[in-house]
HTML snippet that shows the backbone in 3Dmol.js (N, CA, C, O; Angstrom):
<script src="https://3Dmol.org/build/3Dmol-min.js"></script>
<div id="view" style="width:600px;height:400px;position:relative"></div>
<script>
const pdb = `
ATOM      1  N   SER A   1       3.034  14.189  44.306  1.00  0.00           N
ATOM      2  CA  SER A   1       2.607  12.810  44.507  1.00  0.00           C
ATOM      3  C   SER A   1       2.290  12.139  43.184  1.00  0.00           C
ATOM      4  O   SER A   1       2.185  12.817  42.162  1.00  0.00           O
ATOM      5  N   SER A   2       2.137  10.843  43.181  1.00  0.00           N
ATOM      6  CA  SER A   2       1.829  10.096  42.026  1.00  0.00           C
ATOM      7  C   SER A   2       0.419  10.427  41.470  1.00  0.00           C
ATOM      8  O   SER A   2       0.162  10.417  40.266  1.00  0.00           O
ATOM      9  N   ASP A   3      -0.459  10.716  42.433  1.00  0.00           N
ATOM     10  CA  ASP A   3      -1.854  11.073  41.983  1.00  0.00           C
ATOM     11  C   ASP A   3      -1.803  12.358  41.203  1.00  0.00           C
ATOM     12  O   ASP A   3      -2.435  12.464  40.151  1.00  0.00           O
ATOM     13  N   ALA A   4      -1.068  13.339  41.686  1.00  0.00           N
ATOM     14  CA  ALA A   4      -0.967  14.691  40.987  1.00  0.00           C
ATOM     15  C   ALA A   4      -0.263  14.458  39.656  1.00  0.00           C
ATOM     16  O   ALA A   4      -0.639  15.097  38.673  1.00  0.00           O
ATOM     17  N   PHE A   5       0.717  13.597  39.565  1.00  0.00           N
ATOM     18  CA  PHE A   5       1.371  13.346  38.260  1.00  0.00           C
ATOM     19  C   PHE A   5       0.393  12.693  37.240  1.00  0.00           C
ATOM     20  O   PHE A   5       0.326  13.098  36.080  1.00  0.00           O
ATOM     21  N   LEU A   6      -0.350  11.683  37.710  1.00  0.00           N
ATOM     22  CA  LEU A   6      -1.284  11.044  36.801  1.00  0.00           C
ATOM     23  C   LEU A   6      -2.353  11.976  36.301  1.00  0.00           C
ATOM     24  O   LEU A   6      -2.785  11.900  35.150  1.00  0.00           O
ATOM     25  N   GLU A   7      -2.789  12.893  37.215  1.00  0.00           N
ATOM     26  CA  GLU A   7      -3.829  13.885  36.825  1.00  0.00           C
ATOM     27  C   GLU A   7      -3.276  14.751  35.662  1.00  0.00           C
ATOM     28  O   GLU A   7      -3.947  14.964  34.653  1.00  0.00           O
ATOM     29  N   GLU A   8      -2.038  15.236  35.843  1.00  0.00           N
ATOM     30  CA  GLU A   8      -1.386  16.083  34.823  1.00  0.00           C
ATOM     31  C   GLU A   8      -1.099  15.326  33.568  1.00  0.00           C
ATOM     32  O   GLU A   8      -1.226  15.890  32.481  1.00  0.00           O
ATOM     33  N   PHE A   9      -0.711  14.054  33.658  1.00  0.00           N
ATOM     34  CA  PHE A   9      -0.407  13.166  32.532  1.00  0.00           C
ATOM     35  C   PHE A   9      -1.637  13.014  31.708  1.00  0.00           C
ATOM     36  O   PHE A   9      -1.551  13.125  30.485  1.00  0.00           O
ATOM     37  N   LYS A  10      -2.819  12.759  32.308  1.00  0.00           N
ATOM     38  CA  LYS A  10      -4.060  12.560  31.590  1.00  0.00           C
ATOM     39  C   LYS A  10      -4.557  13.870  30.958  1.00  0.00           C
ATOM     40  O   LYS A  10      -5.262  13.825  29.950  1.00  0.00           O
ATOM     41  N   LYS A  11      -4.216  15.001  31.509  1.00  0.00           N
ATOM     42  CA  LYS A  11      -4.728  16.254  30.993  1.00  0.00           C
ATOM     43  C   LYS A  11      -3.803  16.793  29.821  1.00  0.00           C
ATOM     44  O   LYS A  11      -4.227  17.673  29.071  1.00  0.00           O
ATOM     45  N   ALA A  12      -2.611  16.286  29.683  1.00  0.00           N
ATOM     46  CA  ALA A  12      -1.658  16.798  28.739  1.00  0.00           C
ATOM     47  C   ALA A  12      -2.104  16.556  27.255  1.00  0.00           C
ATOM     48  O   ALA A  12      -2.562  15.474  26.886  1.00  0.00           O
ATOM     49  N   ASP A  13      -1.945  17.595  26.459  1.00  0.00           N
ATOM     50  CA  ASP A  13      -2.230  17.516  25.021  1.00  0.00           C
ATOM     51  C   ASP A  13      -1.103  16.739  24.344  1.00  0.00           C
ATOM     52  O   ASP A  13      -1.352  16.021  23.375  1.00  0.00           O
ATOM     53  N   LEU A  14       0.103  16.865  24.824  1.00  0.00           N
ATOM     54  CA  LEU A  14       1.302  16.263  24.210  1.00  0.00           C
ATOM     55  C   LEU A  14       2.291  16.021  25.340  1.00  0.00           C
ATOM     56  O   LEU A  14       2.461  16.839  26.244  1.00  0.00           O
ATOM     57  N   ILE A  15       2.956  14.824  25.246  1.00  0.00           N
ATOM     58  CA  ILE A  15       3.973  14.451  26.160  1.00  0.00           C
ATOM     59  C   ILE A  15       5.244  14.090  25.429  1.00  0.00           C
ATOM     60  O   ILE A  15       5.203  13.356  24.441  1.00  0.00           O
ATOM     61  N   ILE A  16       6.350  14.579  25.886  1.00  0.00           N
ATOM     62  CA  ILE A  16       7.674  14.175  25.344  1.00  0.00           C
ATOM     63  C   ILE A  16       8.352  13.375  26.402  1.00  0.00           C
ATOM     64  O   ILE A  16       8.530  13.825  27.534  1.00  0.00           O
ATOM     65  N   SER A  17       8.744  12.133  26.012  1.00  0.00           N
ATOM     66  CA  SER A  17       9.317  11.216  26.958  1.00  0.00           C
ATOM     67  C   SER A  17      10.704  10.738  26.524  1.00  0.00           C
ATOM     68  O   SER A  17      10.931  10.532  25.331  1.00  0.00           O
ATOM     69  N   LYS A  18      11.608  10.562  27.434  1.00  0.00           N
ATOM     70  CA  LYS A  18      12.993  10.209  27.176  1.00  0.00           C
ATOM     71  C   LYS A  18      13.306   8.812  27.751  1.00  0.00           C
ATOM     72  O   LYS A  18      13.047   8.535  28.922  1.00  0.00           O
ATOM     73  N   GLY A  19      13.873   7.938  26.888  1.00  0.00           N
ATOM     74  CA  GLY A  19      14.361   6.678  27.371  1.00  0.00           C
ATOM     75  C   GLY A  19      13.576   5.501  26.940  1.00  0.00           C
ATOM     76  O   GLY A  19      12.350   5.577  26.864  1.00  0.00           O
ATOM     77  N   GLN A  20      14.239   4.382  26.645  1.00  0.00           N
ATOM     78  CA  GLN A  20      13.623   3.199  26.161  1.00  0.00           C
ATOM     79  C   GLN A  20      12.649   2.589  27.198  1.00  0.00           C
ATOM     80  O   GLN A  20      11.628   2.018  26.815  1.00  0.00           O
ATOM     81  N   GLY A  21      12.943   2.701  28.441  1.00  0.00           N
ATOM     82  CA  GLY A  21      12.016   2.204  29.484  1.00  0.00           C
ATOM     83  C   GLY A  21      10.691   2.891  29.468  1.00  0.00           C
ATOM     84  O   GLY A  21       9.641   2.272  29.639  1.00  0.00           O
ATOM     85  N   ASN A  22      10.753   4.211  29.255  1.00  0.00           N
ATOM     86  CA  ASN A  22       9.497   4.912  29.131  1.00  0.00           C
ATOM     87  C   ASN A  22       8.738   4.520  27.912  1.00  0.00           C
ATOM     88  O   ASN A  22       7.514   4.397  27.974  1.00  0.00           O
ATOM     89  N   PHE A  23       9.404   4.313  26.792  1.00  0.00           N
ATOM     90  CA  PHE A  23       8.768   3.792  25.543  1.00  0.00           C
ATOM     91  C   PHE A  23       8.029   2.518  25.838  1.00  0.00           C
ATOM     92  O   PHE A  23       6.855   2.345  25.510  1.00  0.00           O
ATOM     93  N   GLU A  24       8.820   1.567  26.518  1.00  0.00           N
ATOM     94  CA  GLU A  24       8.222   0.242  26.763  1.00  0.00           C
ATOM     95  C   GLU A  24       7.028   0.326  27.652  1.00  0.00           C
ATOM     96  O   GLU A  24       6.116  -0.483  27.480  1.00  0.00           O
ATOM     97  N   THR A  25       6.951   1.247  28.601  1.00  0.00           N
ATOM     98  CA  THR A  25       5.872   1.405  29.508  1.00  0.00           C
ATOM     99  C   THR A  25       4.725   2.243  28.957  1.00  0.00           C
ATOM    100  O   THR A  25       3.572   1.922  29.244  1.00  0.00           O
ATOM    101  N   LEU A  26       4.968   3.281  28.195  1.00  0.00           N
ATOM    102  CA  LEU A  26       3.963   4.293  27.864  1.00  0.00           C
ATOM    103  C   LEU A  26       3.430   4.143  26.459  1.00  0.00           C
ATOM    104  O   LEU A  26       2.356   4.671  26.173  1.00  0.00           O
ATOM    105  N   ASP A  27       4.092   3.478  25.598  1.00  0.00           N
ATOM    106  CA  ASP A  27       3.695   3.481  24.198  1.00  0.00           C
ATOM    107  C   ASP A  27       2.243   3.016  23.947  1.00  0.00           C
ATOM    108  O   ASP A  27       1.555   3.492  23.044  1.00  0.00           O
ATOM    109  N   LYS A  28       1.819   2.060  24.798  1.00  0.00           N
ATOM    110  CA  LYS A  28       0.478   1.445  24.547  1.00  0.00           C
ATOM    111  C   LYS A  28      -0.592   2.098  25.484  1.00  0.00           C
ATOM    112  O   LYS A  28      -1.689   1.560  25.628  1.00  0.00           O
ATOM    113  N   THR A  29      -0.273   3.230  26.102  1.00  0.00           N
ATOM    114  CA  THR A  29      -1.247   3.854  27.064  1.00  0.00           C
ATOM    115  C   THR A  29      -2.362   4.619  26.310  1.00  0.00           C
ATOM    116  O   THR A  29      -3.388   4.945  26.906  1.00  0.00           O
ATOM    117  N   GLY A  30      -2.170   4.904  25.025  1.00  0.00           N
ATOM    118  CA  GLY A  30      -3.165   5.694  24.260  1.00  0.00           C
ATOM    119  C   GLY A  30      -2.992   7.136  24.398  1.00  0.00           C
ATOM    120  O   GLY A  30      -3.809   7.901  23.886  1.00  0.00           O
ATOM    121  N   ALA A  31      -1.915   7.589  25.102  1.00  0.00           N
ATOM    122  CA  ALA A  31      -1.633   9.011  25.245  1.00  0.00           C
ATOM    123  C   ALA A  31      -0.821   9.538  23.958  1.00  0.00           C
ATOM    124  O   ALA A  31      -0.140   8.785  23.263  1.00  0.00           O
ATOM    125  N   ASN A  32      -0.956  10.767  23.746  1.00  0.00           N
ATOM    126  CA  ASN A  32      -0.271  11.430  22.598  1.00  0.00           C
ATOM    127  C   ASN A  32       1.161  11.752  23.053  1.00  0.00           C
ATOM    128  O   ASN A  32       1.392  12.786  23.680  1.00  0.00           O
ATOM    129  N   ILE A  33       2.127  10.864  22.737  1.00  0.00           N
ATOM    130  CA  ILE A  33       3.499  10.918  23.223  1.00  0.00           C
ATOM    131  C   ILE A  33       4.526  10.853  22.128  1.00  0.00           C
ATOM    132  O   ILE A  33       4.388  10.061  21.196  1.00  0.00           O
ATOM    133  N   PHE A  34       5.527  11.646  22.216  1.00  0.00           N
ATOM    134  CA  PHE A  34       6.780  11.561  21.369  1.00  0.00           C
ATOM    135  C   PHE A  34       7.833  11.011  22.212  1.00  0.00           C
ATOM    136  O   PHE A  34       7.981  11.427  23.361  1.00  0.00           O
ATOM    137  N   PHE A  35       8.608  10.059  21.692  1.00  0.00           N
ATOM    138  CA  PHE A  35       9.699   9.403  22.517  1.00  0.00           C
ATOM    139  C   PHE A  35      11.057   9.753  21.900  1.00  0.00           C
ATOM    140  O   PHE A  35      11.209   9.784  20.679  1.00  0.00           O
ATOM    141  N   LEU A  36      12.018  10.012  22.752  1.00  0.00           N
ATOM    142  CA  LEU A  36      13.436  10.155  22.425  1.00  0.00           C
ATOM    143  C   LEU A  36      14.164   8.983  23.178  1.00  0.00           C
ATOM    144  O   LEU A  36      14.077   8.859  24.400  1.00  0.00           O
ATOM    145  N   LEU A  37      14.856   8.167  22.411  1.00  0.00           N
ATOM    146  CA  LEU A  37      15.479   7.015  23.099  1.00  0.00           C
ATOM    147  C   LEU A  37      16.587   6.400  22.220  1.00  0.00           C
ATOM    148  O   LEU A  37      16.682   6.686  21.026  1.00  0.00           O
ATOM    149  N   MET A  38      17.384   5.588  22.817  1.00  0.00           N
ATOM    150  CA  MET A  38      18.339   4.749  22.099  1.00  0.00           C
ATOM    151  C   MET A  38      17.769   3.332  22.127  1.00  0.00           C
ATOM    152  O   MET A  38      17.377   2.842  23.187  1.00  0.00           O
ATOM    153  N   ALA A  39      17.720   2.660  20.949  1.00  0.00           N
ATOM    154  CA  ALA A  39      17.184   1.284  20.843  1.00  0.00           C
ATOM    155  C   ALA A  39      18.314   0.341  21.406  1.00  0.00           C
ATOM    156  O   ALA A  39      19.241  -0.054  20.699  1.00  0.00           O
ATOM    157  N   LYS A  40      18.168   0.025  22.683  1.00  0.00           N
ATOM    158  CA  LYS A  40      19.201  -0.721  23.393  1.00  0.00           C
ATOM    159  C   LYS A  40      19.124  -2.242  23.239  1.00  0.00           C
ATOM    160  O   LYS A  40      20.030  -2.979  23.626  1.00  0.00           O
ATOM    161  N   CYS A  41      17.981  -2.686  22.646  1.00  0.00           N
ATOM    162  CA  CYS A  41      17.890  -4.142  22.433  1.00  0.00           C
ATOM    163  C   CYS A  41      17.273  -4.418  21.058  1.00  0.00           C
ATOM    164  O   CYS A  41      16.581  -3.577  20.484  1.00  0.00           O
ATOM    165  N   GLU A  42      17.552  -5.635  20.547  1.00  0.00           N
ATOM    166  CA  GLU A  42      17.013  -5.968  19.257  1.00  0.00           C
ATOM    167  C   GLU A  42      15.495  -5.940  19.103  1.00  0.00           C
ATOM    168  O   GLU A  42      14.953  -5.536  18.075  1.00  0.00           O
ATOM    169  N   LYS A  43      14.826  -6.392  20.182  1.00  0.00           N
ATOM    170  CA  LYS A  43      13.385  -6.459  20.162  1.00  0.00           C
ATOM    171  C   LYS A  43      12.752  -5.021  19.937  1.00  0.00           C
ATOM    172  O   LYS A  43      11.874  -4.839  19.094  1.00  0.00           O
ATOM    173  N   ILE A  44      13.233  -4.058  20.709  1.00  0.00           N
ATOM    174  CA  ILE A  44      12.724  -2.695  20.533  1.00  0.00           C
ATOM    175  C   ILE A  44      13.135  -2.140  19.175  1.00  0.00           C
ATOM    176  O   ILE A  44      12.336  -1.475  18.515  1.00  0.00           O
ATOM    177  N   ALA A  45      14.383  -2.404  18.743  1.00  0.00           N
ATOM    178  CA  ALA A  45      14.808  -1.913  17.430  1.00  0.00           C
ATOM    179  C   ALA A  45      13.907  -2.493  16.365  1.00  0.00           C
ATOM    180  O   ALA A  45      13.471  -1.757  15.480  1.00  0.00           O
ATOM    181  N   ARG A  46      13.625  -3.704  16.406  1.00  0.00           N
ATOM    182  CA  ARG A  46      12.678  -4.363  15.372  1.00  0.00           C
ATOM    183  C   ARG A  46      11.309  -3.729  15.489  1.00  0.00           C
ATOM    184  O   ARG A  46      10.708  -3.413  14.463  1.00  0.00           O
ATOM    185  N   GLU A  47      10.796  -3.532  16.664  1.00  0.00           N
ATOM    186  CA  GLU A  47       9.473  -2.926  16.795  1.00  0.00           C
ATOM    187  C   GLU A  47       9.364  -1.555  16.211  1.00  0.00           C
ATOM    188  O   GLU A  47       8.320  -1.187  15.672  1.00  0.00           O
ATOM    189  N   LEU A  48      10.454  -0.765  16.309  1.00  0.00           N
ATOM    190  CA  LEU A  48      10.472   0.596  15.775  1.00  0.00           C
ATOM    191  C   LEU A  48      10.996   0.620  14.343  1.00  0.00           C
ATOM    192  O   LEU A  48      10.972   1.674  13.706  1.00  0.00           O
ATOM    193  N   GLY A  49      11.472  -0.519  13.813  1.00  0.00           N
ATOM    194  CA  GLY A  49      12.003  -0.505  12.452  1.00  0.00           C
ATOM    195  C   GLY A  49      13.325   0.196  12.296  1.00  0.00           C
ATOM    196  O   GLY A  49      13.592   0.823  11.271  1.00  0.00           O
ATOM    197  N   VAL A  50      14.168   0.089  13.333  1.00  0.00           N
ATOM    198  CA  VAL A  50      15.495   0.771  13.363  1.00  0.00           C
ATOM    199  C   VAL A  50      16.547  -0.282  13.667  1.00  0.00           C
ATOM    200  O   VAL A  50      16.233  -1.460  13.838  1.00  0.00           O
ATOM    201  N   LYS A  51      17.813   0.161  13.733  1.00  0.00           N
ATOM    202  CA  LYS A  51      18.929  -0.761  14.054  1.00  0.00           C
ATOM    203  C   LYS A  51      19.226  -0.638  15.584  1.00  0.00           C
ATOM    204  O   LYS A  51      18.968   0.391  16.208  1.00  0.00           O
ATOM    205  N   HIS A  52      19.768  -1.720  16.137  1.00  0.00           N
ATOM    206  CA  HIS A  52      20.227  -1.717  17.472  1.00  0.00           C
ATOM    207  C   HIS A  52      21.181  -0.558  17.652  1.00  0.00           C
ATOM    208  O   HIS A  52      22.020  -0.313  16.786  1.00  0.00           O
ATOM    209  N   SER A  53      21.074   0.157  18.750  1.00  0.00           N
ATOM    210  CA  SER A  53      21.914   1.293  19.193  1.00  0.00           C
ATOM    211  C   SER A  53      21.583   2.592  18.403  1.00  0.00           C
ATOM    212  O   SER A  53      22.269   3.597  18.587  1.00  0.00           O
ATOM    213  N   ASP A  54      20.574   2.588  17.552  1.00  0.00           N
ATOM    214  CA  ASP A  54      20.172   3.852  16.903  1.00  0.00           C
ATOM    215  C   ASP A  54      19.570   4.792  17.899  1.00  0.00           C
ATOM    216  O   ASP A  54      18.957   4.358  18.875  1.00  0.00           O
ATOM    217  N   ILE A  55      19.731   6.066  17.675  1.00  0.00           N
ATOM    218  CA  ILE A  55      19.054   7.122  18.488  1.00  0.00           C
ATOM    219  C   ILE A  55      17.765   7.366  17.742  1.00  0.00           C
ATOM    220  O   ILE A  55      17.781   7.545  16.525  1.00  0.00           O
ATOM    221  N   VAL A  56      16.650   7.375  18.444  1.00  0.00           N
ATOM    222  CA  VAL A  56      15.345   7.308  17.830  1.00  0.00           C
ATOM    223  C   VAL A  56      14.435   8.438  18.348  1.00  0.00           C
ATOM    224  O   VAL A  56      14.415   8.761  19.536  1.00  0.00           O
ATOM    225  N   PHE A  57      13.680   9.026  17.390  1.00  0.00           N
ATOM    226  CA  PHE A  57      12.552   9.903  17.723  1.00  0.00           C
ATOM    227  C   PHE A  57      11.312   9.227  17.220  1.00  0.00           C
ATOM    228  O   PHE A  57      11.211   8.992  16.016  1.00  0.00           O
ATOM    229  N   ALA A  58      10.374   8.904  18.047  1.00  0.00           N
ATOM    230  CA  ALA A  58       9.201   8.100  17.600  1.00  0.00           C
ATOM    231  C   ALA A  58       7.869   8.656  18.142  1.00  0.00           C
ATOM    232  O   ALA A  58       7.826   9.226  19.232  1.00  0.00           O
ATOM    233  N   GLU A  59       6.809   8.486  17.381  1.00  0.00           N
ATOM    234  CA  GLU A  59       5.529   8.858  17.816  1.00  0.00           C
ATOM    235  C   GLU A  59       4.821   7.677  18.501  1.00  0.00           C
ATOM    236  O   GLU A  59       5.100   6.530  18.151  1.00  0.00           O
ATOM    237  N   SER A  60       3.965   7.903  19.412  1.00  0.00           N
ATOM    238  CA  SER A  60       3.225   6.822  20.103  1.00  0.00           C
ATOM    239  C   SER A  60       2.160   6.242  19.132  1.00  0.00           C
ATOM    240  O   SER A  60       1.735   6.882  18.169  1.00  0.00           O
ATOM    241  N   LYS A  61       1.782   5.055  19.435  1.00  0.00           N
ATOM    242  CA  LYS A  61       0.784   4.335  18.611  1.00  0.00           C
ATOM    243  C   LYS A  61      -0.567   5.104  18.645  1.00  0.00           C
ATOM    244  O   LYS A  61      -1.366   5.008  17.714  1.00  0.00           O
ATOM    245  N   ALA A  62      -0.794   5.844  19.708  1.00  0.00           N
ATOM    246  CA  ALA A  62      -2.066   6.606  19.820  1.00  0.00           C
ATOM    247  C   ALA A  62      -2.169   7.592  18.726  1.00  0.00           C
ATOM    248  O   ALA A  62      -3.283   7.903  18.305  1.00  0.00           O
ATOM    249  N   ARG A  63      -1.059   8.123  18.219  1.00  0.00           N
ATOM    250  CA  ARG A  63      -1.082   9.110  17.187  1.00  0.00           C
ATOM    251  C   ARG A  63      -1.292   8.508  15.785  1.00  0.00           C
ATOM    252  O   ARG A  63      -1.923   9.112  14.918  1.00  0.00           O
ATOM    253  N   THR A  64      -0.761   7.338  15.603  1.00  0.00           N
ATOM    254  CA  THR A  64      -0.603   6.805  14.220  1.00  0.00           C
ATOM    255  C   THR A  64      -1.151   5.376  14.049  1.00  0.00           C
ATOM    256  O   THR A  64      -1.277   4.928  12.909  1.00  0.00           O
ATOM    257  N   GLY A  65      -1.468   4.670  15.074  1.00  0.00           N
ATOM    258  CA  GLY A  65      -1.853   3.282  14.961  1.00  0.00           C
ATOM    259  C   GLY A  65      -0.703   2.317  14.938  1.00  0.00           C
ATOM    260  O   GLY A  65      -0.906   1.105  15.018  1.00  0.00           O
ATOM    261  N   LYS A  66       0.479   2.821  14.833  1.00  0.00           N
ATOM    262  CA  LYS A  66       1.760   2.028  14.933  1.00  0.00           C
ATOM    263  C   LYS A  66       2.845   3.006  15.373  1.00  0.00           C
ATOM    264  O   LYS A  66       2.670   4.223  15.325  1.00  0.00           O
ATOM    265  N   SER A  67       3.958   2.445  15.799  1.00  0.00           N
ATOM    266  CA  SER A  67       5.065   3.261  16.276  1.00  0.00           C
ATOM    267  C   SER A  67       5.883   3.701  15.091  1.00  0.00           C
ATOM    268  O   SER A  67       6.654   2.918  14.536  1.00  0.00           O
ATOM    269  N   ASN A  68       5.718   4.986  14.684  1.00  0.00           N
ATOM    270  CA  ASN A  68       6.591   5.552  13.641  1.00  0.00           C
ATOM    271  C   ASN A  68       7.885   6.057  14.213  1.00  0.00           C
ATOM    272  O   ASN A  68       7.868   6.686  15.271  1.00  0.00           O
ATOM    273  N   ALA A  69       8.978   5.822  13.589  1.00  0.00           N
ATOM    274  CA  ALA A  69      10.246   6.237  14.150  1.00  0.00           C
ATOM    275  C   ALA A  69      11.191   6.794  13.105  1.00  0.00           C
ATOM    276  O   ALA A  69      11.214   6.338  11.962  1.00  0.00           O
ATOM    277  N   VAL A  70      11.952   7.764  13.501  1.00  0.00           N
ATOM    278  CA  VAL A  70      13.056   8.285  12.746  1.00  0.00           C
ATOM    279  C   VAL A  70      14.333   8.025  13.497  1.00  0.00           C
ATOM    280  O   VAL A  70      14.345   8.266  14.704  1.00  0.00           O
ATOM    281  N   SER A  71      15.402   7.562  12.909  1.00  0.00           N
ATOM    282  CA  SER A  71      16.554   7.238  13.676  1.00  0.00           C
ATOM    283  C   SER A  71      17.822   7.814  13.062  1.00  0.00           C
ATOM    284  O   SER A  71      17.863   8.182  11.888  1.00  0.00           O
ATOM    285  N   LYS A  72      18.848   7.878  13.891  1.00  0.00           N
ATOM    286  CA  LYS A  72      20.189   8.334  13.455  1.00  0.00           C
ATOM    287  C   LYS A  72      21.160   7.315  14.065  1.00  0.00           C
ATOM    288  O   LYS A  72      21.179   7.069  15.271  1.00  0.00           O
ATOM    289  N   ASN A  73      21.967   6.737  13.161  1.00  0.00           N
ATOM    290  CA  ASN A  73      22.935   5.720  13.598  1.00  0.00           C
ATOM    291  C   ASN A  73      24.040   6.403  14.369  1.00  0.00           C
ATOM    292  O   ASN A  73      24.479   7.486  13.980  1.00  0.00           O
ATOM    293  N   GLN A  74      24.498   5.809  15.441  1.00  0.00           N
ATOM    294  CA  GLN A  74      25.617   6.316  16.205  1.00  0.00           C
ATOM    295  C   GLN A  74      26.904   6.086  15.576  1.00  0.00           C
ATOM    296  O   GLN A  74      27.937   6.470  16.125  1.00  0.00           O
TER     297      GLN A  74
END
`;
const viewer = $3Dmol.createViewer("view");
viewer.addModel(pdb, "pdb");
viewer.setStyle({}, {cartoon: {color: "spectrum"}});
viewer.zoomTo();
viewer.render();
</script>
């Protein structure tokens, strides 16, 4: 159930999340999250400091105060 998921989410020391939608939803939650995604739009690419369509590995703002990202061009 979603209540069980939220309980586990809040207890997790570290979360690995896949997909741009998860980044857009979860980056500002304050949780300790690493994201794997493709920057599918210019807005997210700019926010992460990467190019459109780059494959990205990024830390959540909760870890660093900003979204740090490493990318690989396709």
